[in-house]
N, C-alpha and C positions, 0 to 999 in steps of 0.2 A: 884375263878374267874368264872364268868358266861359267857358262849359263846352264841352269838345270834343263832337263829334257822338257819338263812341263812348260817352263818359261819360253823355251825356244818355240814350242808349238804355238803358244799364245802370240809371240812376235810374228811368226809366219802367217798366222791367221789374220793378224791385224793388217799385214801387207796385202793379203788376199791373193787369189789367183793361182796358187801353186797346185800342181796335181796332187801333192800329198794331202793338202787340206781339203781338196774336193772329195778325195776318197774317204775322208773321215766324217764328212757330213752325213747325217742319217738320211736314208732314202725316204722320199715322200710316200705317204700312204695313198695307194691307188685302189684300195679295195672298197667296193660299194657296201653300204649297210645291208645287213641280212635281217629279214623279218623272222622272228622266232616263234611267236605264239600270240594268242589274245585271250582275254577273259571278258565274258559278257556278264557284267555285274547286275544289270537291270535293263529294262526297255529304254531307259534314258541314257545309259552310260556304258562305255566299254573301254578297255585298256589294251593297247598294242605294245608288244615287247620286241625290242630290237637288240642286236649284239653290241651296239655302241650308241652314244647320244646322237639324235637326229633332229633336223628341222623339217617340218612339214610344209610343203608348198601348198598354201591354202587355195590357190587358184585352180589347182588340179584335183582338189578333194571333191569327189562326186559320190552321192548316195542314191541308191535305188532300192525301194521307191524313193522319190524325191523328198527332200527335207533339208533343213538347216543343220550344220554341224559346227559346234564350238570346239576348238582345239584348246583344252584347258592347260596342258603342259606340253608346249611345242618344242622344247629343247631338252630332251631327256631320252634315256633308253626305254622309259615307260611313257608312252604318249596316251593321254587320257582324252577321250572324245565324249561329247555330250550331244544328244540328238533332240531336235525340236521340229515337229512334234515327236513324241516317243514312238518307237517302232511298234507296229501292231503285234499283239500277243501271238506268239507261235509263227510269225511270218518269216519268210526267207528274204534276207537283205544282202546287198552287195556294196562294198566300198572300193573305190579306186583312189589311190593317193600316190604322190611323188614325194620322196624324202631325200635329204642330203646330209652327209656328215660334216664335221668341221673342216675337212680338207676339200670340200666341194664335190666329193664323189656321190653321185646320185643313183637312185634306183626307184622303180615303181612297182606297185603291188595291187592285186585284186584280193579282197577278203570277203568270203561268203560266210554268213552266220544266221542262225535262227534265233529270233528274239524269245526270251522266256515268257511264259504265260503264268502270271501270278494267281490266276483264278482256276487252275486245273483241279479236277476232282481227285480224291484219293481212291485208287483201285487196287485190288489184289488179284493175282492170278489164282482163281478159286478151284478150278477143276480142269483137267486136260485128258484127252483121249488120244494117246499116241499110237495105239494099235487099232485104228479104225478099219472099216471094211467098205465095200462098195455101197452097201445099204446103210451103214452107220459110219460115215466118213470122220476123219480126225476133226476135233473141235477144241476150242479153248474157251473157258467161261471166266469172265471177270465179275467181281462183286464190288459195288460202289460203297465204300465205307464213309465217304463224305462227298457231297454233291459239288458240281462245278461245271466248267466249260472245257471241252476236251481238246481244243486246238493245240497241236504239237505232240500230243500223246502218240507214242510209237511202240508197236510190238516188234521185237527182233527175234528171229530164229538164230540165237547165238548171243554174243556179248556186244557191248557198245562199239568195239573196234574190230570184231571178227564175227560176222553174221552172214548167213546164206539167204535170208529172206527178211523183208521189212514191210510193215504195214503202218501207214500214218493214219490215225483216226481222223475222220471228218469232223468239222465243227458241229458240236451238239451239246445241249445242256442235259446233264444227267443228275438224278436225285439219289440221295442216300438210300440204300436198300435195293437199288436196281441190280438186275442181272443183265449182262451183255454177252451175247453168244457170237463168237468169231468162228466162221465156217472156213476151215483150212483148204478144203478141196471143192471150190465152186464148179458147177457144170456150165455156167455162163448163160443160163436161161433167163428170160424176162421176169420170172417169178422171184428171182433172187434180188430183192430190193433191200438196200442198206437203209435202215430206219433211223433217220436223224431227227425227226420231229416227235410230236406227241403221240401219233398213231403207231402203236407197236404191233399191229396186226396186218401190216401191209405186205410182209414178206411171205413168200412160199418157198418151195425148194426142199431138198432133203434135210430133215431135222430142223426146219425153221421153228422157232419158239413161239408160243402163244402168250401174248401179253408181256413179252420181254423183247429187248432190243437185239436185232440181228445185224451183223456186219459181214459183208462179202467182199473179199479182196478181188482185184482184177486179174490175179494169176494164182496158180497152184502154190500153196504154202503148207504142204503136208508135213507133219512132224516125223522125226525119226522115231521108229518104233522101239528102239532099244536104248540109245544114248543121246542126250540132248540138253541144251540150255535154252531157256526162254527168258527174255528180259523185257520188262515194261519200262520204257524210258520217257523222260519228260519232253525230249525233242528228238527229231530224226538224226541229228548229228550233234555230238558233244553234249548230250543230255545227261540228266541225273538219273541214276537207277532208282525206280520207284518200287519195283518188285522183281523177283527172280525165282526160278526153279531150276535145279540141276538134277537130272535123273539118269539112271543107268541100270543095266543088267549085268555089269561086270564087277569084279573084285580087284582090290588093289594088289600091286606087285612092285615091291620096293627095288627089285633087281631090273625091272623093265625101264627103258629110257622114257617111256610115257607114263610111268606109274601105274600101269594097268589100263589106262584109257586107250581109245583108238587114236591112230595118227590123225584122223580127220578132226576129231574133237579137241586134240591136244592144244592148238593155238588158243582156243577159248579158255581152257583150264589154266594154261600158262599165264594168260592175261589176268584172270581172277586171282591166281596165286601170287602174282607180283604186286598186287595192290595192298594197301594198308587195311587193317581189319575193318575199320568203319566205312571203307569205300568199296567193299566187295559186293554188298547186297546179298551175301550168303555167308552164313557163319560156318567156320571150320577151324580147328586147332592146328597149329604148326605152320610150316612154310609152304606146304603143297596140299591142294585140294585132292584128296583121294576118293575113289569110287565109294568107299564106305561113308563119306561125308554127304553123299547125295541121296536122293529118293530112289528106292528100289523099284524098278519097272518090270522085273522079270515075270510078274504074275498078271500083267495087264492083258486084256482082250478088248474087243469092240464094246463089250458091256461091263467090263471091269476097268474103271477109270482110276486115275490118280486124283485125289481130292483132299482138301482141308477138312476140318471138323465142321459141325453144323453151325458153329459161331464164326467160321472163317478166320480162326486164330492165325496170327502172323508173327512168328518169331525169327523169320529169315533163316530157318534151318530145316533139316530133313525131318525132324520129329513133328513138324507141322502137318505132315502129309501121311496118307495111308492109301492102300489099294481098296477100292470099294468092292463089296462082294458081287458075285455074278448077278447081273441085272440091277445092280445098285447105282448105276450112273444117274445123275440128277441134274442135268443141264437145265437151268432156268428155275431151279428150286433149291432150298437149303440142302446141303450135303448130308449124307448119312454118316453117323459116327461108327457104324458097324464096319469092321475091316475084314477083308478076305482072309480066310484060313485054309491053306492048302490041305 
């Protein structure tokens, strides 16, 4: 009688122990789980993403600042956590957790995240002076279109993932219609007071505003005089773009590997170009943001700023902006609608 090959294998397997059957057994998974990403959905809830289903060791789950954590979905690639009490708005938090997969392979992780602030105001970048001087240093003006509390708000010199300078706003309540002046090049004098309260005349220093809020960073954050991206984000890390301006004195070049941009600015342009249209924070057609899609900065001086119109119109595109005429800078006041004419 002849046995089929498949039946012979089954018989050998049932007897057990042969080298042949040992070699046919699948090798045990010894790879630990990999943490991929997370999503902070609210101050009460977040989701952790892994490359395979995991079980969370609740005994090792630690939260700083301290608080309770409910593991709502403990055996999944997407582990949902709920915090009690909720994280403080805009606060920096840390999670430590141990996880294991179905084969018992374990790993541990530290996750840092900033909690969202649902009461943030709506601000626009309203006027900038990228070509400042020693007596008229670089400045950025914000206009408050809807009041709120600023914890978490962040100004980036660059984009969310590629920036050269970062300023996190201090906690303060701001009202609709306020102007906020950010002084990019502080001298470090005692007069340079960041005004977080109701008294808006505490600050001195070069170009301190009267009756408007002044912010002074702890380090030099001067703007590029020719090519730059400024981003207002909801959080210091992984925040939502609330406003943006892209400016340049260059022209596009389809033959150049940087499209006409500088090599320094290219990582920021590449980042914006890779995003979907609704996530760019700056409108342009096509797959690449060319210099022609940005605000022309070639005519700016220390008294000729880049500004929006007098109503602070915001369409997330270059047409929102113009160069103010000589002497037409208006930090702390409504912008001029008059444009510089060479």
